[in-house]
C-alpha positions as a Markdown table, in Angstrom:
| # | Residue | x | y | z |
|---|---|---|---|---|
| 1 | Met | 46.4 | 106.6 | 107.5 |
| 2 | Ile | 46.0 | 105.5 | 104.0 |
| 3 | Lys | 45.1 | 101.8 | 103.7 |
| 4 | Lys | 47.8 | 99.5 | 102.3 |
| 5 | Thr | 47.2 | 98.7 | 98.6 |
| 6 | Val | 50.5 | 97.1 | 97.8 |
| 7 | Ser | 50.5 | 93.3 | 98.3 |
| 8 | Val | 52.8 | 90.3 | 98.1 |
| 9 | Gln | 51.8 | 88.0 | 95.2 |
| 10 | Lys | 51.9 | 84.2 | 95.3 |
| 11 | Asp | 55.1 | 84.3 | 93.2 |
| 12 | Asn | 56.7 | 86.4 | 95.9 |
| 13 | Lys | 56.6 | 89.5 | 93.8 |
| 14 | Ile | 55.3 | 92.9 | 95.1 |
| 15 | Thr | 53.4 | 95.6 | 93.2 |
| 16 | Ser | 54.2 | 99.2 | 92.8 |
| 17 | Tyr | 52.3 | 102.2 | 94.1 |
| 18 | Ser | 48.7 | 102.9 | 93.1 |
| 19 | Lys | 48.1 | 106.1 | 91.0 |
| 20 | Phe | 46.8 | 107.9 | 94.0 |
| 21 | Gln | 49.9 | 106.9 | 96.1 |
| 22 | Tyr | 52.2 | 108.0 | 93.3 |
| 23 | Ile | 50.5 | 111.4 | 93.2 |
| 24 | Gln | 50.9 | 111.8 | 96.9 |
| 25 | Lys | 54.6 | 110.9 | 96.6 |
| 26 | Arg | 55.2 | 113.5 | 93.9 |
| 27 | Val | 53.4 | 116.1 | 96.0 |
| 28 | Val | 55.8 | 115.2 | 98.9 |
| 29 | Asp | 58.7 | 115.3 | 96.4 |
| 30 | Phe | 58.1 | 118.8 | 95.1 |
| 31 | Ser | 57.0 | 120.3 | 98.4 |
| 32 | Ser | 60.3 | 119.0 | 100.0 |
| 33 | Ile | 62.7 | 120.0 | 97.3 |
| 34 | Thr | 61.2 | 123.5 | 97.3 |
| 35 | Val | 62.1 | 123.8 | 101.0 |
| 36 | Leu | 65.5 | 122.2 | 100.3 |
| 37 | Ile | 66.3 | 124.7 | 97.5 |
| 38 | Ile | 65.3 | 127.7 | 99.7 |
| 39 | Leu | 67.1 | 126.6 | 102.8 |
| 40 | Phe | 70.2 | 125.0 | 101.4 |
| 41 | Ser | 71.1 | 127.2 | 98.4 |
| 42 | Pro | 73.7 | 129.2 | 100.5 |
| 43 | Leu | 75.2 | 125.9 | 101.7 |
| 44 | Ser | 75.4 | 124.6 | 98.1 |
| 45 | Leu | 77.4 | 127.7 | 97.1 |
| 46 | Tyr | 79.7 | 127.2 | 100.1 |
| 47 | Ala | 80.1 | 123.6 | 99.2 |
| 48 | Ile | 81.2 | 124.6 | 95.6 |
| 49 | Tyr | 83.8 | 126.9 | 97.1 |
| 50 | Arg | 85.2 | 124.3 | 99.5 |
| 51 | Ile | 85.3 | 121.6 | 96.9 |
| 52 | Lys | 87.3 | 123.9 | 94.5 |
| 53 | Lys | 89.6 | 124.8 | 97.4 |
| 54 | Glu | 90.4 | 121.3 | 98.7 |
| 55 | Ser | 90.4 | 119.1 | 95.6 |
| 56 | Ser | 91.0 | 120.0 | 91.9 |
| 57 | Gly | 88.5 | 118.6 | 89.4 |
| 58 | Lys | 84.8 | 118.8 | 88.8 |
| 59 | Ile | 82.3 | 120.0 | 91.3 |
| 60 | Leu | 79.7 | 117.4 | 90.6 |
| 61 | Phe | 80.2 | 113.6 | 90.8 |
| 62 | Lys | 78.2 | 111.8 | 88.2 |
| 63 | Gln | 77.6 | 108.0 | 88.3 |
| 64 | Thr | 75.3 | 105.6 | 86.5 |
| 65 | Arg | 72.7 | 104.3 | 88.8 |
| 66 | Val | 69.8 | 101.8 | 88.4 |
| 67 | Gly | 66.3 | 103.2 | 88.6 |
| 68 | Leu | 62.7 | 102.3 | 87.8 |
| 69 | Asn | 62.4 | 98.9 | 86.0 |
| 70 | Gly | 66.1 | 98.5 | 85.9 |
| 71 | Lys | 66.6 | 101.6 | 83.7 |
| 72 | Lys | 69.9 | 103.3 | 84.1 |
| 73 | Phe | 70.3 | 107.0 | 84.7 |
| 74 | Ile | 72.9 | 109.5 | 85.7 |
| 75 | Cys | 72.8 | 110.4 | 89.4 |
| 76 | Tyr | 74.3 | 113.7 | 90.6 |
| 77 | Lys | 76.2 | 114.4 | 93.9 |
| 78 | Phe | 78.7 | 116.9 | 95.1 |
| 79 | Arg | 82.1 | 115.3 | 94.6 |
| 80 | Ser | 83.5 | 114.2 | 98.0 |
| 81 | Met | 86.5 | 112.2 | 96.8 |
| 82 | His | 89.7 | 113.1 | 94.9 |
| 83 | Glu | 89.5 | 112.5 | 91.2 |
| 84 | Lys | 91.5 | 109.5 | 89.8 |
| 85 | Ser | 91.6 | 107.8 | 93.2 |
| 86 | His | 92.1 | 104.1 | 93.5 |
| 87 | Phe | 89.0 | 102.0 | 92.6 |
| 88 | Asp | 86.9 | 100.6 | 95.4 |
| 89 | Pro | 83.1 | 100.1 | 95.0 |
| 90 | Tyr | 82.6 | 100.7 | 98.7 |
| 91 | Thr | 83.5 | 103.7 | 100.8 |
| 92 | Arg | 85.6 | 102.6 | 103.8 |
| 93 | Leu | 86.0 | 104.1 | 107.3 |
| 94 | Lys | 88.6 | 106.9 | 107.1 |
| 95 | Asp | 88.8 | 106.4 | 103.4 |
| 96 | Ser | 91.9 | 108.1 | 102.0 |
| 97 | Arg | 90.0 | 109.1 | 98.8 |
| 98 | Val | 87.7 | 111.4 | 100.7 |
| 99 | Phe | 89.1 | 115.0 | 101.2 |
| 100 | Pro | 88.3 | 116.8 | 104.5 |
| 101 | Phe | 85.3 | 118.8 | 103.4 |
| 102 | Gly | 84.1 | 115.8 | 101.5 |
| 103 | Ser | 84.0 | 113.9 | 104.8 |
| 104 | Ile | 81.9 | 116.6 | 106.3 |
| 105 | Met | 79.5 | 116.5 | 103.4 |
| 106 | Arg | 79.1 | 112.8 | 103.6 |
| 107 | Lys | 78.6 | 112.8 | 107.4 |
| 108 | Tyr | 75.7 | 115.4 | 107.1 |
| 109 | Arg | 74.6 | 113.9 | 103.7 |
| 110 | Phe | 74.4 | 117.2 | 101.9 |
| 111 | Asp | 76.7 | 115.8 | 99.2 |
| 112 | Glu | 73.4 | 114.4 | 97.9 |
| 113 | Leu | 71.7 | 117.8 | 97.4 |
| 114 | Pro | 72.3 | 117.9 | 93.6 |
| 115 | Gln | 69.9 | 114.8 | 93.4 |
| 116 | Val | 67.2 | 117.4 | 93.6 |
| 117 | Trp | 67.7 | 117.6 | 89.9 |
| 118 | Asn | 67.1 | 113.9 | 89.5 |
| 119 | Ile | 63.8 | 114.3 | 91.4 |
| 120 | Ile | 62.7 | 117.2 | 89.1 |
| 121 | Lys | 63.6 | 115.1 | 86.0 |
| 122 | Gly | 61.3 | 112.3 | 87.4 |
| 123 | Glu | 64.1 | 109.8 | 87.8 |
| 124 | Met | 63.9 | 109.7 | 91.6 |
| 125 | His | 61.7 | 110.4 | 94.6 |
| 126 | Leu | 62.7 | 112.0 | 97.8 |
| 127 | Val | 62.0 | 108.7 | 99.6 |
| 128 | Gly | 62.6 | 105.2 | 98.2 |
| 129 | Pro | 65.1 | 102.4 | 97.8 |
| 130 | Arg | 68.7 | 103.8 | 97.4 |
| 131 | Ala | 69.8 | 104.4 | 93.8 |
| 132 | Glu | 72.6 | 101.8 | 93.6 |
| 133 | Trp | 75.6 | 101.9 | 91.2 |
| 134 | Asp | 74.9 | 99.7 | 88.2 |
| 135 | Ile | 78.2 | 97.8 | 88.8 |
| 136 | Leu | 77.0 | 96.8 | 92.3 |
| 137 | Val | 73.5 | 96.0 | 91.1 |
| 138 | Lys | 74.9 | 93.5 | 88.6 |
| 139 | Asp | 76.6 | 91.6 | 91.3 |
| 140 | Tyr | 73.7 | 91.9 | 93.8 |
| 141 | Glu | 71.2 | 90.5 | 91.3 |
| 142 | Lys | 73.4 | 87.4 | 90.9 |
| 143 | Glu | 73.9 | 86.8 | 94.7 |
| 144 | Ile | 70.7 | 88.1 | 96.3 |
| 145 | Pro | 67.3 | 86.5 | 95.5 |
| 146 | Asn | 64.5 | 88.9 | 94.5 |
| 147 | Tyr | 66.9 | 91.9 | 94.5 |
| 148 | His | 65.4 | 93.1 | 91.2 |
| 149 | Gln | 62.0 | 93.7 | 93.0 |
| 150 | Arg | 63.3 | 96.9 | 94.5 |
| 151 | His | 63.4 | 98.4 | 91.0 |
| 152 | Ile | 59.6 | 98.3 | 90.6 |
| 153 | Val | 59.6 | 101.8 | 92.0 |
| 154 | Lys | 61.8 | 104.8 | 91.6 |
| 155 | Pro | 64.8 | 105.1 | 93.9 |
| 156 | Gly | 65.0 | 107.9 | 96.6 |
| 157 | Ile | 67.6 | 110.2 | 98.1 |
| 158 | Thr | 66.7 | 108.7 | 101.5 |
| 159 | Gly | 64.7 | 105.6 | 102.4 |
| 160 | Leu | 63.6 | 103.2 | 105.1 |
| 161 | Ala | 66.7 | 101.1 | 104.6 |
| 162 | Gln | 69.1 | 104.1 | 104.9 |
| 163 | Val | 67.6 | 105.2 | 108.2 |
| 164 | Ser | 67.3 | 101.7 | 109.6 |
| 165 | His | 70.6 | 100.1 | 108.8 |
| 166 | Pro | 74.2 | 101.5 | 108.6 |
| 167 | Tyr | 75.9 | 102.3 | 105.4 |
| 168 | Gly | 76.4 | 99.2 | 103.2 |
| 169 | Arg | 79.9 | 97.9 | 102.8 |
| 170 | Asn | 79.3 | 94.4 | 101.4 |
| 171 | Val | 76.7 | 92.0 | 100.0 |
| 172 | Glu | 75.5 | 91.0 | 103.5 |
| 173 | Asp | 74.5 | 94.6 | 104.2 |
| 174 | Ala | 72.8 | 94.8 | 100.8 |
| 175 | Lys | 70.7 | 91.7 | 101.8 |
| 176 | Val | 69.6 | 93.4 | 105.0 |
| 177 | Lys | 68.7 | 96.6 | 103.3 |
| 178 | Leu | 66.7 | 94.8 | 100.6 |
| 179 | Lys | 64.3 | 93.6 | 103.4 |
| 180 | Phe | 63.7 | 97.2 | 104.4 |
| 181 | Asp | 63.3 | 98.3 | 100.8 |
| 182 | Leu | 60.7 | 95.7 | 100.1 |
| 183 | Lys | 59.0 | 96.4 | 103.4 |
| 184 | Tyr | 58.7 | 100.1 | 102.5 |
| 185 | Ile | 57.3 | 99.3 | 99.1 |
| 186 | Gln | 54.8 | 96.7 | 100.3 |
| 187 | Asn | 53.6 | 98.9 | 103.3 |
| 188 | Trp | 53.7 | 102.3 | 101.7 |
| 189 | Ser | 51.5 | 105.0 | 103.2 |
| 190 | Leu | 51.7 | 108.8 | 103.5 |
| 191 | Leu | 52.4 | 108.3 | 107.3 |
| 192 | Leu | 55.3 | 106.0 | 106.5 |
| 193 | Glu | 56.7 | 108.5 | 104.0 |
| 194 | Ile | 56.6 | 111.3 | 106.7 |
| 195 | Arg | 58.1 | 109.0 | 109.3 |
| 196 | Val | 61.1 | 108.3 | 107.0 |
| 197 | Ile | 61.6 | 112.0 | 106.3 |
| 198 | Ile | 61.5 | 112.8 | 110.0 |
| 199 | Lys | 63.9 | 110.0 | 110.8 |
| 200 | Thr | 66.2 | 111.2 | 108.1 |
| 201 | Ile | 66.4 | 114.6 | 109.7 |
| 202 | Phe | 67.3 | 113.1 | 113.1 |
| 203 | Thr | 69.9 | 110.8 | 111.3 |
| 204 | Val | 71.6 | 113.8 | 109.8 |
| 205 | Leu | 71.5 | 115.8 | 113.0 |
| 206 | Leu | 73.1 | 112.9 | 114.9 |
| 207 | Lys | 75.8 | 112.7 | 112.2 |
| 208 | Lys | 75.1 | 109.1 | 111.3 |
| 209 | Gly | 75.8 | 109.7 | 107.6 |
| 210 | Asn | 78.8 | 108.2 | 105.7 |
């Protein structure tokens, strides 16, 4: 196990990964997305077919998310909701905006496969704090102390918070998930990275996605 090098400072701030840790994370990133591309290319093609069949509009859903150091970027996902649906920043149980195949994609989380491109571009890691919508981040930073600290690292497709707590539907959920995000950053190790990936696989197989 790699010794922890991330520490909590006296002003309650945490520090990012060391250069060696960052290199390890990028090795994990590119090794993982290579496997994802090889294994899930047929599924991606099928997803494109089903999206076109069930809901008119664009295949990809693009949304402004907040990344490293608060910098905004465009995050890609397979569209799982009907276009021009009513506005709601959170996805609800049995949400009417989600079309049938979209619900399947969200349950198994393969609507997030296009985020491989965000990893290649260097905007995201495979594992890290969730890339949150900039509209929600604006509110969270007002209501949740130290929320900005999760932005000292790049966000991830999956993360410790995602596999440790249910899908967030309000500010209280965001507070709980922040604790897991900061715990992940502070205690990062290659072993922790692998544990999160393995737990993600089990989470998907047990259909705990949203």
